C-alpha positions in Angstrom: -181.9 -22.4 59.9 -181.1 -20.4 63.0 -178.2 -18.0 63.1 -176.5 -16.5 66.1 -176.9 -12.8 67.1 -173.2 -12.3 66.2 -173.8 -13.7 62.7 -176.7 -11.3 62.2 -174.4 -8.4 63.4 -171.7 -9.4 60.9 -174.3 -9.5 58.1 -175.6 -6.1 59.1 -172.1 -4.6 59.3 -171.2 -6.0 55.9 -174.4 -4.9 54.3 -174.2 -1.4 55.5 -170.5 -1.1 54.6 -170.9 -2.6 51.2 -174.2 -1.1 49.9 -172.7 2.3 49.2 -169.9 0.7 47.1 -172.4 -1.4 45.3 -174.6 1.6 44.5 -171.5 3.5 43.3 -169.8 0.8 41.2 -172.2 -2.1 40.4 -173.7 -2.6 37.0 -177.4 -1.8 36.1 -178.4 -5.5 36.3 -177.3 -5.8 39.9 -178.9 -2.5 40.9 -182.2 -3.5 39.3 -182.1 -6.9 41.0 -181.2 -5.5 44.3 -184.2 -3.2 44.3 -186.5 -6.1 43.4 -185.0 -8.5 46.0 -185.1 -5.9 48.8 -182.6 -7.7 51.0 -182.8 -6.8 54.7 -179.8 -5.0 56.0 -180.2 -5.8 59.7 -180.5 -9.6 59.5 -179.6 -12.7 57.4 -182.6 -13.3 55.1 -184.4 -16.7 55.3 -184.8 -19.1 52.4 -188.5 -18.4 52.5 -187.8 -14.7 52.1 -185.4 -15.3 49.2 -187.4 -17.9 47.3 -190.7 -16.0 47.6 -189.0 -13.3 45.5 -186.8 -15.3 43.2 -188.8 -18.4 42.2 -191.8 -16.6 40.7 -189.6 -14.4 38.5 -187.0 -16.9 37.2 -187.9 -20.4 38.4 -184.8 -20.7 40.4 -184.7 -21.3 44.2 -182.1 -21.2 46.9 -180.9 -24.2 48.9 -178.7 -24.1 52.0 -175.7 -26.3 52.3 -173.3 -27.1 55.1 -170.4 -27.3 52.6 -168.2 -24.1 52.8 -167.0 -24.4 49.2 -169.0 -26.6 46.9 -167.0 -28.5 44.2 -167.9 -27.9 40.6 -169.6 -31.3 40.2 -172.4 -30.8 42.8 -172.5 -27.1 42.1 -173.5 -27.6 38.5 -175.7 -30.5 39.3 -177.7 -28.1 41.5 -177.6 -25.5 38.7 -179.2 -28.1 36.3 -182.1 -28.2 38.8 -182.1 -24.4 38.9 -181.0 -24.5 42.5 -178.5 -21.9 43.9 -176.5 -23.3 46.8 -176.0 -21.0 49.8 -173.4 -22.0 52.3 -174.2 -21.8 56.0 -170.7 -20.4 56.6 -170.3 -16.7 57.6 -166.9 -14.9 57.6 -165.5 -13.6 60.9 -165.0 -10.0 62.0 -161.3 -10.2 60.9 -162.4 -10.8 57.3 -164.8 -8.0 56.7 -162.9 -6.6 53.7 -161.8 -9.9 52.1 -162.4 -13.6 52.5 -160.8 -16.3 50.4 -163.8 -18.5 51.0 -167.2 -17.5 49.6 -169.5 -17.1 52.6 -173.3 -16.6 52.8 -172.8 -12.8 52.5 -171.1 -13.4 49.1 -173.7 -15.9 48.0 -176.7 -13.7 49.0 -175.6 -10.1 48.7 -173.3 -10.7 45.7 -175.2 -13.2 43.6 -178.9 -13.3 44.4 -179.9 -9.8 43.3 -179.0 -11.0 39.8 -181.1 -14.2 40.2 -184.5 -12.3 40.0 -183.7 -11.3 36.4 -184.5 -13.8 33.6 -181.9 -12.3 31.3 -179.3 -13.0 33.9 -180.4 -16.5 34.8 -180.3 -17.4 31.1 -176.5 -16.7 31.4 -176.2 -19.0 34.5 -178.2 -21.7 32.7 -175.5 -21.9 30.0 -172.9 -23.4 32.4 -174.4 -26.6 33.7 -175.1 -28.1 30.2 -171.6 -27.2 29.1 -170.1 -28.8 32.2 -172.2 -32.0 31.6 -171.1 -32.2 28.0 -167.5 -32.0 29.1 -168.0 -35.3 30.9 -164.8 -36.5 32.6 -162.4 -34.4 30.5 -160.4 -32.3 32.9 -159.3 -29.5 30.6 -162.8 -28.4 29.4 -164.1 -28.7 33.0 -161.3 -26.4 34.2 -161.9 -24.0 31.3 -165.6 -23.7 32.2 -164.8 -23.0 35.9 -162.3 -20.3 34.7 -164.8 -18.7 32.4 -167.3 -18.6 35.3 -164.7 -17.1 37.6 -163.9 -14.3 35.3 -167.5 -13.5 34.3 -170.1 -14.2 37.0 -167.7 -13.9 39.9 -165.2 -11.3 38.8 -166.4 -9.9 35.5 -166.5 -6.2 34.5 -168.9 -4.6 32.1 -169.0 -1.3 30.2 -172.1 0.9 30.5 -172.2 4.0 28.4 -168.4 3.9 28.2 -167.9 3.5 31.9 -166.4 0.5 33.7 -168.9 -1.1 36.1 -168.7 -4.2 38.3 -170.6 -7.3 37.2 -169.1 -10.2 39.2 -170.5 -11.2 42.6 -167.1 -11.8 44.0 -166.3 -8.1 43.5 -169.6 -6.8 44.6 -169.4 -8.6 47.9 -165.7 -7.7 48.7 -165.0 -4.2 50.0 -161.2 -4.6 49.5 -161.2 -6.0 46.0 -163.9 -3.7 44.5 -162.0 -0.7 45.8 -158.7 -2.1 44.4 -160.3 -2.7 40.9 -162.1 0.6 40.6 -159.0 2.5 41.7 -157.4 1.3 38.5 -154.9 -1.1 40.1 -155.8 -4.1 38.0 -155.0 -4.9 34.3 -158.3 -5.0 32.4 -158.5 -7.0 29.1 -161.3 -7.7 26.7 -163.4 -10.8 27.7 -162.3 -13.1 24.9 -162.1 -16.9 25.3 -158.4 -16.9 24.3 -157.6 -14.2 26.8 -159.5 -15.7 29.7 -158.2 -19.3 29.4 -154.6 -18.2 29.7 -155.1 -16.7 33.2 -155.2 -18.4 36.6 -157.8 -17.7 39.3 -156.6 -15.8 42.3 -158.3 -17.4 45.3 -156.2 -16.2 48.3 -155.3 -12.7 47.0 -156.8 -10.0 44.8 -157.0 -10.8 41.0 -154.2 -9.0 39.1 -156.0 -9.1 35.8 -159.8 -9.0 35.0 -161.9 -9.0 31.9 -164.5 -6.6 30.5 -167.4 -7.2 28.1 -169.6 -4.7 26.4 -173.0 -6.1 27.4 -174.7 -9.2 28.9 -175.6 -10.3 25.4 -172.0 -10.0 24.3 -170.9 -12.1 27.2 -173.4 -14.8 26.4 -172.3 -14.8 22.8 -168.6 -15.2 23.7 -169.3 -18.0 26.1 -171.5 -19.8 23.6 -168.6 -19.7 21.1 -166.7 -22.0 23.4 -169.6 -24.0 25.0 -171.0 -24.9 21.6 -167.7 -26.7 20.7 -168.1 -29.2 23.6 
């Protein structure tokens, strides 16, 4: 896939602006993965670059898609094959701080550092089987999407008593990560009964987010719901 010089410049600008925030606010899993993945800051990385680092460590690979926002059905079908879909869409200069659509910067910078860590991909591998077991039932499918939103996309984690950012949607958004870490968002414990009462905020900042005490605690809480399906 060939990208324009302007797209590479947007990537470079976003990377250099967001990296200091990630180093300051992101959780240990992200920082560990970021060091391993070693993303280039001056250009959009190729699939070859990404897969050469991800696949040997976790068995996952990245696949490009022309779709700007993949629906849950094809998304979790890809997850079942251990494929992480990366959109070809790149946000514009007017959306540097926040974009309502997940673009390739969100997909790559936000998500992929985690995907070199087996203990993290074990978490992601919980979602596709649960979604498949839900079948055509709309409520559990929506519940699974909401649980993913408030964990892998916008979750928070406590490390040594401090609040750190876990979700890729926060890590890749300059505006929202600053808003959250400034204390402007209600933070509740990540419990199934709490999360399923809340709606996702797609076109604005989230006004409530959820925190868990560890990656293992998050897995256990999700399993308490997924195992009922």
